[in-house]
DSSP file (Angstrom, degrees, kcal/mol; ACC not computed):
  #  RESIDUE AA STRUCTURE BP1 BP2  ACC     N-H-->O    O-->H-N    N-H-->O    O-->H-N    TCO  KAPPA ALPHA  PHI   PSI    X-CA   Y-CA   Z-CA
    1    1 A M              0   0    0      0, 0.0     2,-0.5     0, 0.0     0, 0.0   0.000 360.0 360.0 360.0 122.2 -208.4   17.9   96.0
    2    2 A V        -     0   0    0     98,-0.3     2,-0.5     0, 0.0     0, 0.0  -0.763 360.0-156.6 -90.7 131.5 -209.2   19.5   92.7
    3    3 A I        -     0   0    0     -2,-0.5     2,-0.3    95,-0.0    99,-0.0  -0.949   3.6-157.3-115.4 125.0 -212.8   20.8   92.4
    4    4 A Q  E     -A   99   0A   0     95,-3.0    95,-1.9    -2,-0.5     2,-0.3  -0.718  27.5-179.6 -87.4 147.3 -214.4   21.2   89.0
    5    5 A H  E     -A   98   0A   0     -2,-0.3     2,-0.3    93,-0.2    93,-0.2  -0.976  31.2-162.4-150.7 163.7 -217.2   23.7   89.1
    6    6 A F  E     +A   97   0A   0     91,-1.9    91,-2.6    -2,-0.3     2,-0.3  -0.943  65.9  15.4-146.4 124.0 -220.0   25.5   87.3
    7    7 A G  E    S-A   96   0A   0     -2,-0.3     2,-1.2    89,-0.2    89,-0.2  -0.779 111.7  -1.8 112.0-161.2 -221.5   28.6   88.7
    8    8 A N    >   -     0   0    0     87,-1.5     3,-1.7    -2,-0.3     4,-0.1  -0.543  51.7-177.4 -77.9  89.2 -220.6   31.1   91.4
    9    9 A I  G >  S+     0   0    0     -2,-1.2     3,-1.8     1,-0.3     4,-0.2   0.727  75.9  74.5 -60.6 -26.4 -217.3   29.7   93.0
   10   10 A E  G >  S+     0   0    0      1,-0.3     3,-1.8     2,-0.2    -1,-0.3   0.709  75.8  78.5 -62.0 -20.2 -217.4   32.6   95.5
   11   11 A L  G X  S+     0   0    0     -3,-1.7     3,-0.9     1,-0.3    -1,-0.3   0.688  79.8  69.2 -63.2 -18.3 -220.2   30.8   97.4
   12   12 A L  G <  S+     0   0    0     -3,-1.8    -1,-0.3     1,-0.2    -2,-0.2   0.715  88.6  65.0 -74.3 -18.0 -217.5   28.5   98.9
   13   13 A K  G <  S+     0   0    0     -3,-1.8    -1,-0.2    -4,-0.2    -2,-0.2   0.626  89.9  80.8 -80.4 -12.0 -216.2   31.5  101.0
   14   14 A Y  S <  S-     0   0    0     -3,-0.9    -3,-0.0    -4,-0.2     0, 0.0  -0.619  95.9 -87.5 -99.6 155.2 -219.3   31.8  103.0
   15   15 A P        +     0   0    0      0, 0.0    31,-0.5     0, 0.0     2,-0.3  -0.323  56.7 179.2 -59.3 135.5 -220.5   29.8  106.1
   16   16 A K  E     -b   46   0A   0    107,-0.2   109,-2.6    29,-0.1   110,-1.6  -0.970  26.0-137.8-141.8 153.9 -222.4   26.7  104.9
   17   17 A T  E     -bc  47 126A   0     29,-1.9    31,-2.6    -2,-0.3     2,-0.5  -0.939  17.5-138.3-114.6 134.0 -224.2   23.7  106.2
   18   18 A A  E     -bc  48 127A   0    108,-3.0   110,-3.4    -2,-0.5     2,-0.6  -0.751  13.4-156.2 -87.6 133.7 -223.8   20.3  104.7
   19   19 A F  E     + c   0 128A   0     29,-2.3    31,-0.5    -2,-0.5     2,-0.3  -0.959  19.2 169.1-110.6 117.4 -227.0   18.3  104.5
   20   20 A L  E     + c   0 129A   0    108,-2.3   110,-2.6    -2,-0.6   111,-0.3  -0.943   5.1 174.1-127.2 150.8 -226.6   14.6  104.4
   21   21 A C        -     0   0    0     -2,-0.3    32,-0.2   108,-0.2   111,-0.2  -0.976  33.1-113.6-158.2 134.0 -229.2   11.8  104.7
   22   22 A S        -     0   0    0    109,-2.8    33,-0.1    -2,-0.3   110,-0.0  -0.373  33.2-118.1 -66.8 156.1 -229.2    8.1  104.3
   23   23 A R  S    S+     0   0    0      1,-0.1     2,-0.6    31,-0.1    32,-0.2   0.877 102.7  62.0 -69.1 -37.1 -231.2    6.8  101.3
   24   24 A K  S    S+     0   0    0     29,-0.0    -2,-0.1   107,-0.0    -1,-0.1  -0.810  72.2 169.2 -87.4 115.6 -233.6    4.9  103.6
   25   25 A I        -     0   0    0     -2,-0.6     2,-0.1    -4,-0.1     5,-0.1  -0.986  36.6-110.8-135.5 140.2 -235.4    7.2  105.9
   26   26 A P    >>  -     0   0    0      0, 0.0     3,-2.4     0, 0.0     4,-1.0  -0.427  26.9-123.6 -72.4 144.2 -238.4    6.7  108.1
   27   27 A A  H 3> S+     0   0    0      1,-0.3     4,-0.8     2,-0.2     3,-0.3   0.788 109.8  63.5 -58.2 -31.2 -241.6    8.5  107.1
   28   28 A S  H 34 S+     0   0    0      1,-0.2     4,-0.3     2,-0.2    -1,-0.3   0.674 104.3  47.1 -68.5 -16.9 -241.7   10.3  110.4
   29   29 A T  H <> S+     0   0    0     -3,-2.4     4,-2.1     2,-0.1    -1,-0.2   0.686  92.8  76.9 -93.7 -21.0 -238.5   12.1  109.6
   30   30 A V  H  X S+     0   0    0     -4,-1.0     4,-1.9    -3,-0.3     3,-0.2   0.933  96.0  46.0 -55.8 -50.2 -239.3   13.2  106.1
   31   31 A L  H  X S+     0   0    0     -4,-0.8     4,-2.4     1,-0.2    -1,-0.2   0.815 110.1  56.0 -63.7 -29.0 -241.6   16.1  107.2
   32   32 A K  H  > S+     0   0    0     -4,-0.3     4,-2.3     2,-0.2    -1,-0.2   0.886 107.0  48.8 -64.3 -40.4 -238.9   17.2  109.7
   33   33 A C  H  X S+     0   0    0     -4,-2.1     4,-2.5     2,-0.2    -2,-0.2   0.895 111.0  50.6 -68.7 -38.6 -236.4   17.4  106.9
   34   34 A Y  H  X S+     0   0    0     -4,-1.9     4,-2.4     2,-0.2     5,-0.2   0.941 111.2  49.1 -64.1 -46.6 -238.8   19.5  104.8
   35   35 A D  H  X S+     0   0    0     -4,-2.4     4,-2.5     1,-0.2    -2,-0.2   0.898 109.5  51.1 -55.6 -42.0 -239.3   21.8  107.7
   36   36 A W  H  X S+     0   0    0     -4,-2.3     4,-2.5     2,-0.2    -1,-0.2   0.937 110.5  49.1 -62.0 -46.8 -235.6   22.1  108.2
   37   37 A A  H  X S+     0   0    0     -4,-2.5     4,-2.8     1,-0.2    -2,-0.2   0.916 110.4  50.3 -59.0 -44.5 -235.2   23.0  104.5
   38   38 A I  H  X S+     0   0    0     -4,-2.4     4,-2.5     1,-0.2    -1,-0.2   0.893 110.4  50.9 -61.4 -41.6 -238.0   25.7  104.7
   39   39 A E  H  X S+     0   0    0     -4,-2.5     4,-1.8    -5,-0.2     6,-0.2   0.912 110.6  48.1 -66.6 -38.8 -236.3   27.2  107.8
   40   40 A Q  H  X>S+     0   0    0     -4,-2.5     5,-1.9     2,-0.2     4,-1.4   0.971 113.9  48.5 -59.9 -50.7 -232.8   27.3  106.0
   41   41 A R  H ><5S+     0   0    0     -4,-2.8     3,-0.6     1,-0.2    26,-0.4   0.908 111.2  47.9 -56.5 -46.2 -234.5   29.0  103.0
   42   42 A D  H 3<5S+     0   0    0     -4,-2.5    -1,-0.2     1,-0.2    -2,-0.2   0.806 114.8  46.5 -66.3 -32.6 -236.4   31.5  105.1
   43   43 A K  H 3<5S-     0   0    0     -4,-1.8    -1,-0.2    -3,-0.2    -2,-0.2   0.626 109.9-122.9 -87.7 -12.4 -233.2   32.4  107.1
   44   44 A G  T <<5 +     0   0    0     -4,-1.4    -3,-0.2    -3,-0.6     2,-0.2   0.708  51.5 166.4  78.5  24.3 -231.1   32.6  103.8
   45   45 A N      < -     0   0    0     -5,-1.9     2,-0.3    -6,-0.2    -1,-0.2  -0.490  38.0-118.4 -72.3 142.9 -228.6   30.0  105.0
   46   46 A Y  E     -b   16   0A   0    -31,-0.5   -29,-1.9    -2,-0.2     2,-0.4  -0.602  31.8-167.0 -78.3 138.1 -226.3   28.5  102.6
   47   47 A V  E     -bd  17  70A   0     22,-0.8    24,-2.7    -2,-0.3     2,-0.4  -0.996  10.4-166.5-130.7 133.0 -226.6   24.7  102.1
   48   48 A I  E     +bd  18  71A   0    -31,-2.6   -29,-2.3    -2,-0.4     2,-0.3  -0.976  27.0 140.9-115.0 132.5 -224.3   22.2  100.4
   49   49 A S  E     - d   0  72A   0     22,-2.1    24,-2.7    -2,-0.4   -29,-0.1  -0.977  59.4-117.8-157.9 166.6 -225.5   18.7   99.6
   50   50 A G        -     0   0    0    -31,-0.5    25,-0.1    -2,-0.3   -30,-0.1   0.735  36.1-155.8 -77.5 -24.8 -225.3   16.0   96.9
   51   51 A F        +     0   0    0    -32,-0.3   -31,-0.1     1,-0.1    21,-0.0   0.884  54.0 124.8  43.3  46.2 -229.1   16.4   96.5
   52   52 A H        +     0   0    0      5,-0.0    -1,-0.1    22,-0.0     5,-0.0   0.883  45.5  66.7 -92.0 -60.4 -229.0   12.8   95.2
   53   53 A S  S  > S-     0   0    0    -32,-0.2     4,-2.4     1,-0.1     5,-0.2  -0.145  96.2-102.1 -65.9 167.9 -231.3   10.7   97.2
   54   54 A Q  H  > S+     0   0    0      1,-0.2     4,-2.5     2,-0.2     5,-0.2   0.916 122.8  48.2 -61.9 -46.7 -235.1   11.3   97.0
   55   55 A I  H  > S+     0   0    0    -32,-0.2     4,-2.2     1,-0.2    -1,-0.2   0.876 111.2  49.0 -64.1 -35.7 -235.2   13.2  100.3
   56   56 A E  H  > S+     0   0    0      2,-0.2     4,-2.4     1,-0.2    -1,-0.2   0.855 109.0  53.1 -67.2 -34.7 -232.2   15.4   99.3
   57   57 A K  H  X S+     0   0    0     -4,-2.4     4,-2.3     2,-0.2    -2,-0.2   0.908 109.7  49.9 -63.4 -40.7 -233.9   16.2   96.0
   58   58 A D  H  X S+     0   0    0     -4,-2.5     4,-2.1    -5,-0.2    -2,-0.2   0.941 110.8  48.6 -62.9 -43.3 -237.0   17.3   98.0
   59   59 A V  H  X S+     0   0    0     -4,-2.2     4,-2.7     1,-0.2     5,-0.2   0.928 110.0  51.5 -57.6 -46.9 -234.8   19.5  100.3
   60   60 A F  H  X S+     0   0    0     -4,-2.4     4,-3.1     1,-0.2    -1,-0.2   0.899 105.5  56.8 -58.8 -42.6 -233.2   21.0   97.2
   61   61 A H  H  X S+     0   0    0     -4,-2.3     4,-0.8     1,-0.2    -1,-0.2   0.948 110.8  43.2 -55.1 -50.4 -236.8   21.7   95.8
   62   62 A Y  H >< S+     0   0    0     -4,-2.1     3,-0.9     1,-0.2     4,-0.3   0.920 114.6  49.5 -63.6 -43.6 -237.6   23.8   98.9
   63   63 A L  H >< S+     0   0    0     -4,-2.7     3,-2.2     1,-0.2     5,-0.2   0.930 106.0  57.2 -64.5 -40.4 -234.2   25.6   99.0
   64   64 A L  H 3< S+     0   0    0     -4,-3.1    -1,-0.2     1,-0.3    -2,-0.2   0.751  94.5  64.7 -63.5 -21.5 -234.5   26.5   95.3
   65   65 A K  T << S+     0   0    0     -3,-0.9    -1,-0.3    -4,-0.8    -2,-0.2   0.616  99.2  69.4 -78.9 -10.7 -237.8   28.3   95.9
   66   66 A G  S <  S-     0   0    0     -3,-2.2   -24,-0.1    -4,-0.3   -25,-0.1  -0.026  88.2-118.6 -92.1-160.4 -235.9   30.8   98.1
   67   67 A K  S    S+     0   0    0    -26,-0.4    -3,-0.1     2,-0.1   -25,-0.1   0.384  75.7 106.6-120.8  -3.1 -233.3   33.5   97.2
   68   68 A Q  S    S-     0   0    0     -5,-0.2   -23,-0.1   -27,-0.2    -2,-0.1  -0.370  77.8 -94.0 -76.4 160.3 -230.3   32.1   99.3
   69   69 A P        -     0   0    0      0, 0.0   -22,-0.8     0, 0.0     2,-0.4  -0.368  37.5-164.7 -73.1 153.9 -227.3   30.4   97.6
   70   70 A V  E     -de  47  95A   0     24,-2.7    26,-1.8   -24,-0.2     2,-0.5  -0.994   6.5-153.3-137.6 141.2 -227.2   26.6   97.2
   71   71 A I  E     -de  48  96A   0    -24,-2.7   -22,-2.1    -2,-0.4     2,-0.5  -0.969   5.4-159.4-117.5 123.6 -224.2   24.3   96.4
   72   72 A I  E     -de  49  97A   0     24,-2.8    26,-3.2    -2,-0.5     2,-0.6  -0.871   3.7-160.9 -96.5 127.9 -224.6   21.0   94.7
   73   73 A A  E     - e   0  98A   0    -24,-2.7    26,-0.2    -2,-0.5     2,-0.2  -0.943  12.3-151.9-111.9 118.4 -221.8   18.5   95.1
   74   74 A L        -     0   0    0     24,-3.1    27,-0.2    -2,-0.6     4,-0.1  -0.512  19.3-148.6 -88.7 154.4 -221.8   15.8   92.6
   75   75 A A  S    S+     0   0    0     -2,-0.2    34,-0.5   -25,-0.1     2,-0.2  -0.098  88.4  38.6-107.6  29.8 -220.5   12.2   92.9
   76   76 A R  S    S-     0   0    0     32,-0.1    25,-0.4    25,-0.1    30,-0.2  -0.860 105.4 -61.2-156.6-175.0 -219.7   12.3   89.2
   77   77 A C        -     0   0    0     28,-3.0    25,-0.1    -2,-0.2    26,-0.1  -0.252  69.6 -75.7 -75.2 173.1 -218.3   14.7   86.6
   78   78 A L        -     0   0    0     23,-0.4    -1,-0.1    21,-0.1     2,-0.1  -0.342  52.4-109.2 -67.3 147.2 -220.1   18.0   85.7
   79   79 A K        -     0   0    0      1,-0.1     3,-0.1    -3,-0.1    -1,-0.1  -0.424  14.0-140.9 -72.8 154.2 -223.2   17.6   83.5
   80   80 A E  S    S+     0   0    0      1,-0.2     2,-0.4    -2,-0.1    -1,-0.1   0.799  89.7  33.2 -83.1 -35.6 -222.9   18.9   80.0
   81   81 A K  S    S-     0   0    0     -3,-0.0     2,-0.3     0, 0.0    -1,-0.2  -0.971  79.7-143.7-126.4 138.7 -226.4   20.3   80.0
   82   82 A L        -     0   0    0     -2,-0.4    -2,-0.0    -3,-0.1     0, 0.0  -0.732  23.1-105.9-103.8 149.9 -228.2   21.8   83.0
   83   83 A E    >>  -     0   0    0     -2,-0.3     4,-2.2     1,-0.1     3,-0.6  -0.381  37.2-112.5 -62.8 151.4 -231.8   21.7   83.9
   84   84 A P  H 3> S+     0   0    0      0, 0.0     4,-2.1     0, 0.0     5,-0.2   0.857 117.8  53.5 -57.3 -37.3 -233.7   25.1   83.3
   85   85 A E  H 3> S+     0   0    0      1,-0.2     4,-1.6     2,-0.2     5,-0.1   0.835 109.0  49.0 -73.3 -27.8 -234.1   25.7   87.0
   86   86 A F  H <> S+     0   0    0     -3,-0.6     4,-2.8     2,-0.2    -1,-0.2   0.917 109.7  51.3 -65.6 -46.5 -230.4   25.2   87.6
   87   87 A Q  H  X S+     0   0    0     -4,-2.2     4,-2.5     2,-0.2    -2,-0.2   0.860 107.9  52.3 -59.9 -38.1 -229.5   27.5   84.9
   88   88 A K  H  X S+     0   0    0     -4,-2.1     4,-1.0     2,-0.2    -1,-0.2   0.919 111.7  46.7 -65.2 -43.9 -231.9   30.3   86.3
   89   89 A A  H ><>S+     0   0    0     -4,-1.6     5,-2.4     2,-0.2     3,-0.6   0.922 111.8  50.5 -67.1 -39.2 -230.2   30.0   89.7
   90   90 A I  H ><5S+     0   0    0     -4,-2.8     3,-2.0     1,-0.3    -2,-0.2   0.928 107.7  53.3 -60.2 -44.3 -226.7   30.1   88.1
   91   91 A N  H 3<5S+     0   0    0     -4,-2.5    -1,-0.3     1,-0.3    -2,-0.2   0.730 107.0  52.9 -66.7 -20.2 -227.7   33.2   86.2
   92   92 A Q  T <<5S-     0   0    0     -4,-1.0    -1,-0.3    -3,-0.6    -2,-0.2   0.360 113.8-121.8 -90.8   1.1 -228.8   34.7   89.6
   93   93 A N  T < 5S+     0   0    0     -3,-2.0    -3,-0.2    -4,-0.1    -2,-0.1   0.817  86.1 108.6  63.0  31.5 -225.3   33.9   91.0
   94   94 A R      < +     0   0    0     -5,-2.4   -24,-2.7     1,-0.1     2,-0.4   0.293  60.5  67.3-123.7  11.3 -227.0   31.8   93.7
   95   95 A L  E     - e   0  70A   0     -6,-0.5   -87,-1.5   -26,-0.2     2,-0.4  -0.996  50.9-177.5-136.1 136.7 -226.1   28.3   92.6
   96   96 A L  E     -Ae   7  71A   0    -26,-1.8   -24,-2.8    -2,-0.4     2,-0.5  -1.000   9.3-160.9-127.1 129.2 -222.7   26.5   92.5
   97   97 A I  E     +Ae   6  72A   0    -91,-2.6   -91,-1.9    -2,-0.4     2,-0.3  -0.938  20.2 178.0-108.7 128.8 -222.3   22.9   91.2
   98   98 A I  E     +Ae   5  73A   0    -26,-3.2   -24,-3.1    -2,-0.5   -93,-0.2  -0.914  12.1 173.9-129.2 155.1 -219.0   21.2   92.3
   99   99 A T  E     -A    4   0A   0    -95,-1.9   -95,-3.0    -2,-0.3   -24,-0.1  -0.954  31.6-146.7-157.1 147.2 -217.3   17.9   91.9
  100  100 A P  S    S+     0   0    0      0, 0.0     2,-0.3     0, 0.0   -98,-0.3   0.436  79.2  90.6 -89.8   2.1 -214.0   16.4   92.8
  101  101 A F        -     0   0    0    -25,-0.4   -23,-0.4   -27,-0.2   -97,-0.1  -0.741  68.6-135.1-105.5 142.6 -214.2   14.2   89.6
  102  102 A D    >   -     0   0    0     -2,-0.3     3,-1.8   -25,-0.1   -25,-0.1  -0.226  43.5 -83.1 -85.7-175.8 -213.0   14.9   86.2
  103  103 A K  T 3  S+     0   0    0      1,-0.3   -26,-0.1   -26,-0.1    -1,-0.1   0.537 120.1  69.9 -70.2  -7.5 -215.0   14.2   83.0
  104  104 A T  T 3  S+     0   0    0      1,-0.1     2,-1.0   -28,-0.1    -1,-0.3   0.682  82.0  79.4 -82.7 -13.7 -214.0   10.5   82.8
  105  105 A V    <   +     0   0    0     -3,-1.8   -28,-3.0     1,-0.2    -1,-0.1  -0.801  51.1 156.1 -95.9 101.8 -216.2    9.7   85.9
  106  106 A K        +     0   0    0     -2,-1.0     2,-0.4   -30,-0.2    -1,-0.2   0.575  50.4  62.8-105.9 -16.3 -219.7    9.6   84.4
  107  107 A R  S    S-     0   0    0    -32,-0.0     2,-0.5   -31,-0.0     5,-0.1  -0.886  74.6-124.3-116.7 148.3 -221.5    7.4   87.0
  108  108 A V        +     0   0    0     -2,-0.4     2,-0.3   -32,-0.1   -32,-0.1  -0.757  36.2 172.9 -83.3 124.2 -222.4    7.7   90.6
  109  109 A T     >  -     0   0    0     -2,-0.5     4,-2.6   -34,-0.5     5,-0.2  -0.791  47.2-105.9-120.9 169.1 -221.1    4.8   92.6
  110  110 A E  H  > S+     0   0    0     -2,-0.3     4,-2.2     2,-0.2     5,-0.1   0.930 123.1  52.2 -55.1 -45.0 -221.0    4.2   96.5
  111  111 A H  H  > S+     0   0    0      1,-0.2     4,-2.1     2,-0.2    -1,-0.2   0.904 110.2  46.5 -61.1 -44.8 -217.3    4.9   96.4
  112  112 A N  H  > S+     0   0    0      1,-0.2     4,-2.5     2,-0.2    -1,-0.2   0.880 109.7  54.2 -61.4 -38.9 -217.8    8.2   94.5
  113  113 A A  H  X S+     0   0    0     -4,-2.6     4,-2.8     2,-0.2    -2,-0.2   0.897 106.6  52.0 -59.2 -42.4 -220.6    9.1   96.9
  114  114 A Q  H  X S+     0   0    0     -4,-2.2     4,-2.3     2,-0.2    -2,-0.2   0.929 110.1  48.4 -64.6 -44.6 -218.2    8.6   99.9
  115  115 A I  H  X S+     0   0    0     -4,-2.1     4,-2.0     1,-0.2    -2,-0.2   0.923 113.1  48.0 -64.2 -43.2 -215.6   10.9   98.3
  116  116 A R  H  X S+     0   0    0     -4,-2.5     4,-2.5     2,-0.2    -2,-0.2   0.903 111.1  50.7 -55.5 -46.0 -218.2   13.6   97.6
  117  117 A N  H  X S+     0   0    0     -4,-2.8     4,-2.3     2,-0.2    -2,-0.2   0.873 108.7  50.5 -63.3 -38.8 -219.5   13.3  101.0
  118  118 A K  H  X S+     0   0    0     -4,-2.3     4,-2.1     2,-0.2    -1,-0.2   0.925 109.9  52.1 -63.8 -43.1 -216.0   13.7  102.6
  119  119 A M  H  X S+     0   0    0     -4,-2.0     4,-2.2     1,-0.2    -2,-0.2   0.945 109.6  48.4 -59.7 -46.2 -215.5   16.7  100.4
  120  120 A M  H  X S+     0   0    0     -4,-2.5     4,-1.8     1,-0.2    -1,-0.2   0.912 110.5  50.8 -58.5 -41.9 -218.8   18.3  101.6
  121  121 A I  H  < S+     0   0    0     -4,-2.3    -1,-0.2     1,-0.2    -2,-0.2   0.839 111.4  49.7 -66.0 -33.3 -217.9   17.7  105.2
  122  122 A E  H  < S+     0   0    0     -4,-2.1    -1,-0.2     1,-0.2    -2,-0.2   0.870 115.2  41.9 -70.9 -37.6 -214.6   19.3  104.7
  123  123 A L  H  < S+     0   0    0     -4,-2.2    -2,-0.2    -5,-0.2    -1,-0.2   0.724 100.1  90.3 -81.8 -24.6 -216.0   22.4  103.0
  124  124 A A     <  -     0   0    0     -4,-1.8  -107,-0.2    -5,-0.2     3,-0.1  -0.427  57.1-159.1 -83.3 148.2 -219.0   22.7  105.5
  125  125 A D  S    S+     0   0    0   -109,-2.6     2,-0.3     1,-0.2  -108,-0.2   0.697  86.0  23.9 -93.0 -25.9 -218.9   24.8  108.7
  126  126 A N  E    S-c   17   0A   0   -110,-1.6  -108,-3.0    21,-0.1     2,-0.5  -0.958  70.7-146.1-136.2 158.7 -221.9   22.8  110.1
  127  127 A I  E     -cf  18 149A   0     21,-1.0    23,-2.6    -2,-0.3     2,-0.5  -0.990  12.4-176.4-127.0 126.6 -223.3   19.3  109.4
  128  128 A V  E     -cf  19 150A   0   -110,-3.4  -108,-2.3    -2,-0.5     2,-0.5  -0.986   9.1-160.2-122.0 128.0 -227.0   18.4  109.5
  129  129 A V  E     -cf  20 151A   0     21,-2.9    23,-3.2    -2,-0.5    24,-0.5  -0.940  11.1-161.0-111.7 124.1 -228.0   14.8  109.0
  130  130 A G  S    S-     0   0    0   -110,-2.6    23,-1.4    -2,-0.5     2,-0.3   0.946  77.7 -25.2 -66.0 -50.9 -231.6   14.1  108.0
  131  131 A Y        -     0   0    0   -111,-0.3  -109,-2.8    22,-0.2     2,-0.5  -0.952  57.6-147.3-163.2 144.1 -231.3   10.4  109.1
  132  132 A V        -     0   0    0     -2,-0.3     2,-0.3  -111,-0.2     3,-0.0  -0.979  17.1-136.5-122.5 122.0 -228.4    8.0  109.5
  133  133 A S    >   -     0   0    0     -2,-0.5     3,-1.8     1,-0.1     6,-0.4  -0.583  33.1-108.2 -71.6 131.4 -229.0    4.2  108.9
  134  134 A E  T 3  S+     0   0    0     -2,-0.3     3,-0.1     1,-0.3    -1,-0.1  -0.422 101.4   9.2 -62.0 131.8 -227.3    2.1  111.5
  135  135 A G  T 3  S+     0   0    0      1,-0.2    -1,-0.3    -2,-0.2    -2,-0.0   0.447 101.7 131.0  81.8  -0.9 -224.3    0.4  110.2
  136  136 A G  S <> S-     0   0    0     -3,-1.8     4,-2.0     1,-0.1    -1,-0.2  -0.216  73.8-101.9 -85.1 173.1 -224.4    2.3  106.9
  137  137 A M  H  > S+     0   0    0      1,-0.2     4,-2.3     2,-0.2     5,-0.1   0.841 119.5  55.1 -66.6 -29.8 -221.7    4.1  105.1
  138  138 A L  H  > S+     0   0    0      2,-0.2     4,-2.2     1,-0.2    -1,-0.2   0.921 105.8  51.9 -63.4 -44.2 -222.9    7.5  106.2
  139  139 A E  H  > S+     0   0    0     -6,-0.4     4,-1.2     2,-0.2    -2,-0.2   0.953 111.1  48.0 -57.6 -51.4 -222.6    6.4  109.9
  140  140 A E  H  < S+     0   0    0     -4,-2.0     3,-0.4     1,-0.2     4,-0.3   0.890 112.6  49.4 -53.5 -46.8 -219.0    5.3  109.2
  141  141 A L  H >< S+     0   0    0     -4,-2.3     3,-1.2     1,-0.2    -1,-0.2   0.848 107.7  52.7 -63.2 -38.4 -218.2    8.6  107.5
  142  142 A L  H >< S+     0   0    0     -4,-2.2     3,-0.9     1,-0.3    -1,-0.2   0.725  98.3  64.1 -77.9 -18.3 -219.6   10.7  110.2
  143  143 A K  T 3< S+     0   0    0     -4,-1.2    -1,-0.3    -3,-0.4    -2,-0.2   0.678  96.8  61.1 -73.2  -9.8 -217.5    8.9  112.9
  144  144 A Q  T <  S+     0   0    0     -3,-1.2     2,-0.3    -4,-0.3    -1,-0.2   0.521  91.7  82.2 -95.8  -3.2 -214.3   10.3  111.1
  145  145 A T    <   -     0   0    0     -3,-0.9     4,-0.1    -4,-0.2   -23,-0.0  -0.703  58.7-158.8 -99.5 148.5 -215.2   14.0  111.6
  146  146 A N        +     0   0    0     -2,-0.3     2,-0.1     2,-0.1    -1,-0.1   0.417  62.0 110.2 -97.8   1.1 -214.7   16.2  114.6
  147  147 A K  S    S-     0   0    0      1,-0.1     2,-0.2    -5,-0.1    -2,-0.1  -0.452  81.9 -97.2 -77.2 148.0 -217.3   18.6  113.6
  148  148 A E        -     0   0    0     -2,-0.1   -21,-1.0     1,-0.0     2,-0.5  -0.443  37.7-153.0 -66.1 132.8 -220.5   18.9  115.4
  149  149 A I  E     -f  127   0A   0     -2,-0.2     2,-0.5   -23,-0.1   -21,-0.2  -0.942   3.9-159.3-108.6 123.5 -223.4   16.8  113.8
  150  150 A I  E     -f  128   0A   0    -23,-2.6   -21,-2.9    -2,-0.5     2,-0.5  -0.918  11.2-153.6-102.3 125.1 -226.9   17.9  114.3
  151  151 A K  E     -f  129   0A   0     -2,-0.5   -21,-0.2   -23,-0.2   -20,-0.1  -0.873  12.9-169.5-105.2 129.6 -229.4   15.0  113.6
  152  152 A I              0   0    0    -23,-3.2   -22,-0.2    -2,-0.5    -1,-0.2   0.919 360.0 360.0 -80.5 -47.5 -233.0   15.8  112.5
  153  153 A G              0   0    0    -23,-1.4   -22,-0.2   -24,-0.5   -23,-0.1   0.417 360.0 360.0-126.3 360.0 -234.4   12.3  112.9
C-alpha cells in the first residue's frame, strides 16, 4: 500500500488508536465519544481517524485543542490547500495527513472509505469504535480484524 502524506510521517512509528464510527449514532453515545476524545487528548494519546462523519469531526475538534499528535486518514487524494488549523498543527509537527489514494481520486465514496478504514486498522495498535450500525459496512469490516475492538456505545 503506497501512502501519500503531508506532515510528520514519523508519527506512524508511535502507538496509535484508530477511532471509527458509523455515520448514524444514537444521541446517548455522542457525549461518550466526546468524553473519550477529551480523555485521549489529556493523556496525550495518538489517534488516527478519517474524521469524516460529523461525530469524527467533533472528536477531531477536541483532539486538536491538545498538544498530542493526530493522524488524519483521507478516503480521497491529498488536499491542495489546508485549513489554517491543520497548517498550524503541521507546523508544530503534531499532525499527519495520509491517504492510500493518488491525485486522481478526488471524491470520497463508500468503497474508498472502506479502503481507508482498512488502512487505519492495519496501522493502528488499538481500535476504538464510537458506534457500529447493525449490518453496516463498518460492522463487516471489523469482523475481518483480529485486533481487540473497544466499543464506546
